[in-house]
DRENKE-551846 format. One record per residue: residue number from 1; residue in one letter; x, y, z of N, C-alpha, C, CB in turn. Coordinates in steps of 0.02 Angstrom, whole numbers. Glycine has a CB too. Layout:
<recs>
REC num residu   n_c1   n_c2   n_c3  ca_c1  ca_c2  ca_c3   c_c1   c_c2   c_c3  cb_c1  cb_c2  cb_c3
REC NUM      A      X      Y      Z      X      Y      Z      X      Y      Z      X      Y      Z
...
</recs>
This chain:
<recs>
REC num residu   n_c1   n_c2   n_c3  ca_c1  ca_c2  ca_c3   c_c1   c_c2   c_c3  cb_c1  cb_c2  cb_c3
REC   1      M   -115    446  -1937   -180    429  -1911   -174    389  -1846   -221    390  -1963
REC   2      T   -124    345  -1846   -113    304  -1786    -96    348  -1727    -58    253  -1798
REC   3      D    -52    398  -1737    -34    443  -1683    -94    480  -1656     19    494  -1706
REC   4      L   -139    501  -1702   -199    537  -1681   -244    491  -1640   -236    564  -1742
REC   5      Q   -251    429  -1663   -292    381  -1626   -263    368  -1557   -297    316  -1665
REC   6      D   -197    362  -1554   -164    352  -1489   -178    411  -1442    -89    343  -1498
REC   7      L   -173    471  -1470   -185    532  -1431   -257    534  -1406   -169    594  -1473
REC   8      Q   -303    517  -1451   -373    516  -1431   -386    463  -1377   -419    504  -1492
REC   9      G   -352    407  -1386   -360    353  -1337   -335    374  -1269   -323    291  -1360
REC  10      L   -278    406  -1266   -250    430  -1203   -295    483  -1171   -180    459  -1214
REC  11      Q   -323    527  -1213   -367    579  -1186   -430    548  -1157   -385    630  -1241
REC  12      G   -456    498  -1192   -515    464  -1166   -501    429  -1100   -542    415  -1217
REC  13      R   -442    397  -1098   -423    362  -1036   -412    411   -979   -358    321  -1048
REC  14      K   -383    468   -994   -372    518   -943   -438    543   -914   -332    577   -970
REC  15      E   -487    553   -958   -553    575   -935   -586    522   -891   -598    591   -996
REC  16      E   -577    458   -911   -605    403   -871   -573    401   -802   -594    336   -908
REC  17      L   -506    406   -800   -471    405   -736   -490    465   -693   -396    404   -747
REC  18      A   -498    524   -725   -517    584   -688   -585    576   -655   -517    646   -734
REC  19      T   -632    546   -693   -699    534   -666   -696    486   -607   -746    507   -721
REC  20      N   -659    431   -616   -654    381   -563   -620    410   -501   -616    320   -588
REC  21      L   -566    448   -512   -531    479   -455   -578    527   -418   -469    517   -479
REC  22      G   -619    563   -456   -666    609   -424   -715    573   -380   -703    648   -477
REC  23      T   -739    515   -404   -786    475   -364   -753    449   -300   -813    417   -406
REC  24      V   -691    424   -307   -655    398   -249   -641    455   -199   -589    365   -270
REC  25      E   -623    513   -226   -610    571   -183   -673    589   -144   -586    631   -225
REC  26      E   -730    587   -176   -793    602   -141   -807    551    -86   -852    603   -191
REC  27      R   -791    488   -100   -801    435    -50   -756    446     11   -788    366    -80
REC  28      I   -693    462     -2   -647    473     53   -667    534     94   -574    481     27
REC  29      S   -685    588     58   -705    649     92   -766    638    135   -718    705     42
REC  30      A   -816    602    108   -877    588    146   -862    545    207   -929    553    101
REC  31      A   -818    495    198   -800    451    254   -764    491    308   -756    393    229
REC  32      C   -721    536    288   -685    579    337   -734    623    374   -632    622    302
REC  33      A   -782    651    338   -831    695    370   -872    656    421   -877    727    317
REC  34      T   -893    596    402   -933    554    447   -894    535    510   -956    490    411
REC  35      A   -828    524    500   -785    503    556   -758    562    596   -728    461    531
REC  36      G   -773    623    573   -748    682    608   -673    692    598   -762    677    681
REC  37      R   -648    669    540   -577    676    524   -566    727    469   -548    607    504
REC  38      K   -506    755    466   -489    800    412   -471    759    350   -430    846    432
REC  39      R   -491    784    292   -478    748    230   -403    738    220   -507    786    170
REC  40      E   -363    786    239   -290    781    227   -257    728    272   -257    847    238
REC  41      D   -295    701    319   -267    649    363   -266    580    330   -306    646    427
REC  42      V   -297    574    271   -300    510    236   -267    516    168   -374    485    229
REC  43      T   -217    475    155   -181    476     92   -206    421     46   -105    469    103
REC  44      L   -221    439    -16   -242    390    -66   -181    361   -101   -291    421   -117
REC  45      I   -176    295   -100   -125    259   -139   -163    223   -195    -83    209    -95
REC  46      V   -145    238   -257   -178    204   -313   -138    141   -331   -184    251   -375
REC  47      V   -170     84   -328   -138     21   -343   -140     10   -419   -172    -39   -305
REC  48      T    -81     15   -451    -78     16   -524    -57    -52   -554    -29     68   -546
REC  49      K    -59   -104   -513    -39   -170   -538    -80   -191   -599    -46   -223   -482
REC  50      T    -46   -221   -647    -72   -245   -712    -86   -189   -761   -135   -285   -701
REC  51      Y    -81   -127   -739    -94    -71   -785    -29    -41   -810   -137    -17   -751
REC  52      P    -28    -13   -871     34     10   -902     61     75   -873     23     19   -976
REC  53      A    124     88   -890    156    150   -869    118    212   -894    228    152   -893
REC  54      S     85    205   -951     46    262   -977     -9    283   -929     16    245  -1046
REC  55      D    -39    234   -895    -90    251   -845    -59    286   -785   -127    188   -822
REC  56      V      0    264   -765     35    296   -709     49    369   -726    101    258   -691
REC  57      R     70    381   -788     83    450   -809     20    493   -807    112    451   -880
REC  58      L    -35    464   -831    -98    501   -829   -119    516   -757   -154    462   -866
REC  59      L   -111    467   -714   -128    477   -643    -86    533   -613   -118    412   -603
REC  60      A    -22    534   -629     22    587   -604     -1    655   -629     95    575   -626
REC  61      E    -22    659   -692    -48    722   -719   -111    744   -682    -63    714   -794
REC  62      L   -149    695   -657   -211    709   -621   -200    721   -546   -260    652   -630
REC  63      G   -137    722   -525   -121    741   -457   -106    683   -410   -176    778   -430
REC  64      V   -108    621   -434    -91    564   -391    -17    566   -375   -111    497   -424
REC  65      R      0    554   -313     71    556   -292     95    490   -262     82    612   -243
REC  66      H     48    445   -246     67    380   -216     38    324   -259     42    375   -142
REC  67      V     81    279   -281     59    221   -320     88    158   -289     80    227   -395
REC  68      A     52    102   -300     73     38   -270     75    -17   -322     27     19   -213
REC  69      E    122    -63   -312    129   -122   -356    139   -183   -312    189   -113   -405
REC  70      N    122   -242   -340    129   -303   -299    172   -356   -331     62   -331   -285
REC  71      R    197   -345   -392    240   -394   -425    301   -358   -453    202   -432   -481
REC  72      D    360   -378   -431    421   -343   -452    430   -346   -528    481   -373   -418
REC  73      Q    414   -403   -560    426   -408   -632    385   -358   -671    411   -479   -656
REC  74      D    327   -337   -644    288   -285   -676    310   -215   -653    213   -295   -662
REC  75      A    326   -211   -589    339   -146   -559    406   -116   -581    338   -152   -484
REC  76      A    458   -156   -585    525   -130   -599    528    -91   -665    575   -186   -600
REC  77      P    505   -120   -722    507    -82   -784    461    -22   -783    490   -127   -842
REC  78      K    404    -28   -750    357     28   -746    386     86   -707    290      5   -714
REC  79      A    418     69   -650    449    122   -610    505    156   -648    475     93   -544
REC  80      A    543    116   -687    597    145   -727    569    192   -780    639     89   -761
REC  81      D    514    172   -812    482    214   -863    456    279   -833    425    176   -897
REC  82      C    439    278   -770    408    336   -737    454    370   -687    344    315   -703
REC  83      A    519    358   -694    567    383   -645    569    459   -641    636    357   -661
REC  84      D    545    492   -694    547    565   -695    487    597   -660    549    589   -767
REC  85      L    440    556   -637    379    582   -607    386    589   -531    320    536   -623
REC  86      P    351    638   -502    356    650   -429    312    601   -390    336    722   -412
REC  87      L    330    537   -391    289    485   -362    324    451   -304    269    435   -414
REC  88      T    284    428   -256    308    384   -203    282    314   -220    283    407   -132
REC  89      W    329    266   -226    312    198   -245    307    153   -184    363    170   -295
REC  90      H    251    118   -178    239     71   -124    239      0   -152    172     87    -86
REC  91      F    274    -45   -120    271   -116   -140    225   -150    -90    342   -149   -142
REC  92      V    171   -181   -114    120   -208    -69    111   -284    -74     54   -175    -83
REC  93      G    149   -317   -118    140   -388   -127    187   -430    -83    151   -406   -198
REC  94      Q    174   -495    -83    220   -540    -49    288   -537    -82    192   -613    -49
REC  95      L    340   -527    -43    406   -514    -70    455   -570    -53    433   -448    -44
REC  96      Q    480   -602   -106    531   -653    -98    600   -620    -93    529   -704   -157
REC  97      T    644   -649    -55    709   -617    -43    750   -609   -107    749   -657      7
REC  98      N    739   -652   -157    777   -646   -219    755   -586   -261    772   -709   -261
REC  99      K    700   -553   -242    675   -494   -277    692   -429   -239    600   -498   -288
REC 100      V    722   -436   -181    732   -379   -138    776   -326   -169    761   -401    -72
REC 101      R    831   -346   -201    877   -296   -230    841   -253   -281    938   -331   -262
REC 102      S    802   -285   -324    764   -248   -374    713   -201   -341    729   -296   -421
REC 103      V    675   -226   -294    623   -185   -262    653   -125   -226    583   -228   -212
REC 104      V    708   -135   -192    740    -80   -156    765    -25   -204    799   -106   -114
REC 105      S    776    -43   -267    801      6   -315    749     59   -333    825    -28   -378
REC 106      Y    685     43   -324    633     92   -343    580    106   -289    597     69   -405
REC 107      A    567     58   -245    514     67   -195    536    115   -140    495      0   -164
REC 108      D    491    158   -120    504    203    -63    481    171      2    469    271    -74
REC 109      L    429    129     -3    404     93     54    386     22     34    342    129     85
REC 110      V    400    -25     79    376    -94     71    324   -105    125    436   -146     76
REC 111      Q    263   -120    105    208   -126    153    196   -198    175    144    -98    123
REC 112      S    236   -245    152    222   -315    163    278   -350    201    209   -351     97
REC 113      V    309   -316    248    363   -345    288    332   -393    339    406   -290    324
REC 114      D    351   -457    336    318   -506    379    363   -562    405    262   -537    341
REC 115      R    429   -552    401    473   -604    429    543   -576    437    474   -667    384
REC 116      A    580   -605    485    647   -580    501    694   -586    442    675   -617    561
REC 117      K    690   -640    404    734   -650    347    726   -594    296    720   -718    313
REC 118      L    664   -571    287    652   -517    240    681   -451    266    576   -509    227
REC 119      V    675   -440    331    704   -379    361    779   -377    348    690   -377    437
REC 120      T    812   -433    359    885   -437    348    903   -422    276    911   -506    367
REC 121      A    865   -451    229    879   -440    158    866   -368    137    837   -488    115
REC 122      L    811   -339    161    796   -269    144    848   -222    172    727   -250    172
REC 123      S    870   -235    233    921   -193    264    986   -195    224    934   -215    336
REC 124      K   1007   -255    206   1069   -263    168   1067   -223    103   1082   -337    153
REC 125      E   1011   -229     67   1007   -195      2    997   -120      8    951   -225    -39
REC 126      A    961    -99     60    952    -27     71   1019      6     86    903    -14    128
REC 127      V   1059    -26    128   1126      0    143   1169      1     80   1160    -42    198
REC 128      R   1166    -53     42   1206    -57    -20   1186     -1    -69   1197   -125    -53
REC 129      A   1121     13    -73   1097     65   -118   1100    135    -89   1026     49   -139
REC 130      E   1122    139    -26   1126    203     10   1058    238     11   1178    249    -23
REC 131      R   1006    198     27    938    224     31    909    210     99    894    193    -25
REC 132      E    859    249    119    819    234    178    752    209    153    812    296    225
REC 133      L    734    149    173    673    118    148    621    115    204    688     47    122
REC 134      G    562    142    190    508    138    237    479     68    239    454    189    220
REC 135      C    461     44    298    434    -24    306    370    -23    347    485    -70    339
REC 136      L    320    -59    322    260    -72    361    257   -146    375    196    -48    323
REC 137      L    238   -164    435    229   -234    452    160   -255    428    238   -246    528
REC 138      Q    156   -309    389     91   -334    368     62   -379    422     97   -372    301
REC 139      V      5   -359    449    -27   -397    502    -83   -440    472    -56   -349    556
REC 140      A    -81   -504    487   -132   -551    463   -182   -564    519    -99   -618    439
REC 141      L   -242   -537    511   -293   -545    562   -332   -610    555   -340   -487    561
REC 142      D   -312   -651    506   -339   -719    500   -291   -771    528   -355   -735    426
REC 143      A   -237   -747    560   -186   -792    586   -192   -800    661   -116   -767    567
REC 144      E   -165   -854    686   -157   -861    758   -109   -806    782   -130   -933    778
REC 145      D   -107   -795    847    -69   -739    873      3   -736    848    -68   -742    949
REC 146      D     36   -794    843    105   -795    820    112   -834    754    150   -827    873
REC 147      G     57   -842    718     58   -879    655     65   -834    595     -4   -920    649
REC 148      R     49   -861    537     52   -823    475    -16   -828    439    109   -850    429
REC 149      G    -32   -776    401    -95   -774    365    -91   -811    299   -116   -704    354
REC 150      E   -150   -826    271   -153   -860    206   -121   -818    152   -225   -876    189
REC 151      R   -127   -753    157    -98   -708    106    -36   -671    134   -150   -657     83
REC 152      G      1   -706    177     59   -675    207     40   -635    268     95   -630    157
REC 153      G     90   -605    299     77   -566    359     89   -605    423      6   -540    358
REC 154      I     99   -568    477    112   -598    542     52   -592    587    173   -565    575
REC 155      G     46   -639    634     -7   -634    683      6   -575    730    -12   -699    722
REC 156      P    -46   -548    762    -38   -491    806     15   -499    860   -103   -476    838
REC 157      G     24   -560    884     72   -571    938    144   -565    917     62   -637    967
REC 158      A    157   -563    851    225   -558    826    247   -487    808    234   -603    766
REC 159      V    201   -440    815    215   -371    793    272   -340    832    153   -328    801
REC 160      E    271   -346    897    321   -311    939    392   -333    921    307   -326   1013
REC 161      E    403   -398    915    471   -422    901    495   -402    831    473   -499    908
REC 162      L    451   -409    781    472   -391    713    482   -316    706    420   -415    662
REC 163      A    441   -277    741    449   -204    740    517   -184    768    393   -171    781
REC 164      A    538   -217    821    603   -202    850    659   -218    801    613   -241    916
REC 165      R    652   -273    764    702   -291    714    708   -237    660    684   -359    681
REC 166      V    651   -215    635    652   -163    583    682    -99    610    581   -150    557
REC 167      A    661    -79    669    685    -16    699    761    -15    708    651     -4    766
REC 168      E    789    -74    721    861    -79    733    901    -91    669    875   -135    782
REC 169      A    868   -105    613    903   -125    552    928    -64    514    857   -166    507
REC 170      P    992    -63    497   1020     -7    458    983     -1    391   1095    -17    446
REC 171      G    970     61    371    940     74    306    864     68    305    968     27    257
REC 172      L    834     46    359    762     38    362    730     87    411    743    -34    381
REC 173      R    668    106    395    630    152    438    563    118    454    620    222    404
REC 174      L    548    110    516    484     79    536    430    132    531    488     50    609
REC 175      D    384    122    483    333    173    471    264    156    499    326    185    397
REC 176      G    250     91    512    185     74    539    162      5    519    135    124    516
REC 177      L     95     -1    511     63    -66    500     19    -66    438     23    -86    561
REC 178      M     11   -124    409    -35   -134    352    -75   -198    363      4   -137    285
REC 179      T   -136   -198    338   -174   -261    337   -220   -262    277   -215   -270    401
REC 180      V   -241   -322    260   -294   -334    211   -351   -366    250   -270   -380    151
REC 181      A   -412   -341    242   -468   -370    278   -473   -444    263   -534   -334    260
REC 182      P   -471   -487    314   -470   -559    303   -537   -586    278   -450   -595    366
REC 183      L   -533   -641    240   -593   -673    214   -619   -726    262   -578   -705    146
REC 184      T   -574   -751    305   -592   -805    351   -571   -787    422   -560   -872    329
REC 185      G   -587   -831    469   -567   -820    538   -615   -774    574   -497   -791    540
REC 186      A   -594   -752    633   -638   -712    676   -660   -646    644   -603   -698    740
REC 187      Y   -618   -620    598   -634   -556    567   -659   -563    495   -572   -511    568
REC 188      G   -670   -624    473   -695   -635    405   -761   -599    394   -702   -709    392
REC 189      G   -763   -556    342   -824   -519    328   -838   -462    376   -881   -565    327
REC 190      R   -793   -449    422   -802   -396    472   -747   -344    465   -803   -426    545
REC 191      Q   -750   -308    408   -696   -262    393   -686   -208    446   -709   -229    326
REC 192      Q   -741   -179    469   -736   -126    519   -700   -151    582   -805    -98    536
REC 193      A   -720   -209    605   -690   -238    665   -616   -254    653   -727   -301    687
REC 194      A   -600   -278    593   -530   -294    577   -487   -231    578   -526   -327    508
REC 195      F   -513   -178    548   -474   -116    545   -468    -84    614   -506    -67    496
REC 196      E   -519    -91    655   -515    -65    723   -463   -104    763   -583    -68    758
REC 197      R   -459   -169    751   -407   -210    784   -338   -186    762   -417   -285    767
REC 198      L   -329   -171    698   -265   -146    674   -248    -79    708   -266   -137    598
REC 199      M   -297    -36    718   -285     27    752   -263     16    824   -347     71    750
REC 200      D   -293    -34    857   -272    -50    926   -198    -71    926   -316   -106    956
REC 201      L   -179   -112    877   -109   -134    872    -63    -74    857   -102   -188    818
REC 202      S    -88    -27    817    -49     32    801    -37     75    863    -85     74    747
REC 203      T    -87     80    905    -80    118    967    -25     89   1011   -147    120   1006
REC 204      V    -24     23   1016     28    -11   1055     97      0   1023     13    -87   1061
REC 205      L     99     -6    957    163      3    921    191     73    931    153    -11    846
REC 206      R    147    123    927    169    193    933    193    210   1003    114    240    914
REC 207      A    172    171   1052    197    183   1120    272    169   1123    159    139   1171
REC 208      A    294    119   1085    365    102   1083    402    137   1027    373     26   1076
REC 209      H    366    151    972    397    182    913    352    239    889    409    128    855
REC 210      P    357    297    920    309    352    907    304    374    834    329    411    947
REC 211      A    358    366    796    356    389    726    322    339    680    427    402    702
REC 212      A    309    278    704    279    226    662    203    233    662    299    155    688
REC 213      N    179    290    634    109    308    641     68    296    578    103    380    661
REC 214      M     94    262    529     58    248    467     16    185    476    108    241    408
REC 215      V    -46    190    455    -92    132    457   -123    125    388   -147    141    513
REC 216      S   -102     74    352   -125     63    283   -178      8    284    -66     43    236
REC 217      A   -240     27    268   -295    -21    270   -351      4    224   -322    -30    342
REC 218      G   -390    -42    198   -446    -23    157   -429    -22     83   -472     45    177
REC 219      M   -476    -48     42   -467    -49    -30   -531    -23    -62   -450   -121    -55
REC 220      S   -541    -37   -125   -598     -9   -161   -665    -24   -127   -600    -35   -231
REC 221      S   -672    -85   -101   -736   -106    -74   -748    -86     -1   -743   -179    -81
REC 222      D   -695    -69     35   -704    -57    107   -665      3    132   -683   -118    145
REC 223      L   -652     51     89   -612    109    111   -649    149    164   -595    154     52
REC 224      E   -717    152    161   -754    189    211   -744    161    281   -829    189    194
REC 225      Q   -745     95    286   -734     64    352   -664     77    378   -747    -12    347
REC 226      A   -615     78    332   -546     92    352   -539    164    377   -499     80    294
REC 227      V   -569    211    342   -566    281    364   -601    289    431   -599    327    311
REC 228      A   -658    256    440   -694    260    503   -653    234    561   -760    221    499
REC 229      A   -612    182    547   -571    152    600   -510    195    616   -549     83    579
REC 230      G   -489    236    569   -431    279    581   -372    270    535   -408    269    650
REC 231      A   -380    232    480   -325    221    433   -297    287    408   -348    177    374
REC 232      T   -232    289    400   -199    349    372   -190    344    297   -132    361    406
REC 233      H   -191    282    270   -182    270    199   -231    218    175   -108    248    184
REC 234      V   -262    229    117   -305    179     87   -276    161     18   -379    205     80
REC 235      R   -282     97      0   -252     71    -62   -308     53   -110   -206      9    -47
REC 236      V   -316     94   -162   -373     87   -207   -349     72   -278   -417    150   -206
REC 237      G   -373     17   -306   -355     -1   -375   -415      1   -421   -323    -69   -377
REC 238      T   -459    -49   -414   -516    -57   -459   -559      5   -465   -558   -115   -437
REC 239      A   -573     38   -410   -618     96   -412   -589    155   -451   -634    119   -341
REC 240      V   -523    155   -460   -491    208   -500   -477    185   -571   -425    231   -466
REC 241      L   -448    125   -577   -424    103   -642   -472     57   -680   -359     67   -634
REC 242      G   -523     32   -645   -568    -15   -676   -551    -87   -659   -568     -5   -752
REC 243      V   -593   -133   -682   -580   -204   -670   -518   -225   -706   -641   -247   -692
REC 244      R   -474   -260   -672   -410   -279   -702   -419   -323   -763   -367   -315   -651
REC 245      P   -375   -315   -813   -380   -356   -873   -380   -431   -856   -322   -341   -920
REC 246      G   -426   -466   -889   -430   -539   -877   -476   -557   -820   -361   -565   -862
REC 247      L   -503   -507   -785   -548   -521   -729   -621   -505   -745   -526   -482   -668
REC 248      G   -634   -485   -805   -703   -469   -822   -707   -406   -864   -744   -461   -760
</recs>
């Protein structure tokens, strides 16, 4: 009876995820149409933090190919459990250097590169693991030009130098930029303007590094603004998986 209940529970969860994914897909498609963009130009990354490996498996069955995590202690066992799935794993959280070896073992891209020390550590472990690791520079639009953001990230004025470090580092691939719409500062509450600023920075970056054309911006609440600005990837958690446990 327990097995049957588990099966019914999984089927119910799969139906819930399918419905939510359909709604998000409609939002992305509509935003692309409004912006005059092709739907295939925007990649959905489902942020699976706090959710179990069983949800990741269901998402894979439903066609999701990109998933993101922000805590290594949760991500590492989950990625191991799902190693047989055709998934690209993105690490999107603040990354301490003592977690780098673990993260490099499963992540395909790290979207939160924001300091030279981290670049050095990622390069060392990527070479050791004989892997090429994609890197996005996290830009903090609530920071001074050369400062740091409240939630990590570098100020816009530091992008050029850090990008050069990544591009020159063995084992690393400079893929582009990432941001989280800031809550404070000049762009606080102005998601569209924040994402447009990130696109301007991306244009400058691509002049020096043409292949670094990935722009990761927008989440459940502001994916439309990110698509309108030109984001190539949106990171959606709550709108697909529901409100995280313990948050309501």
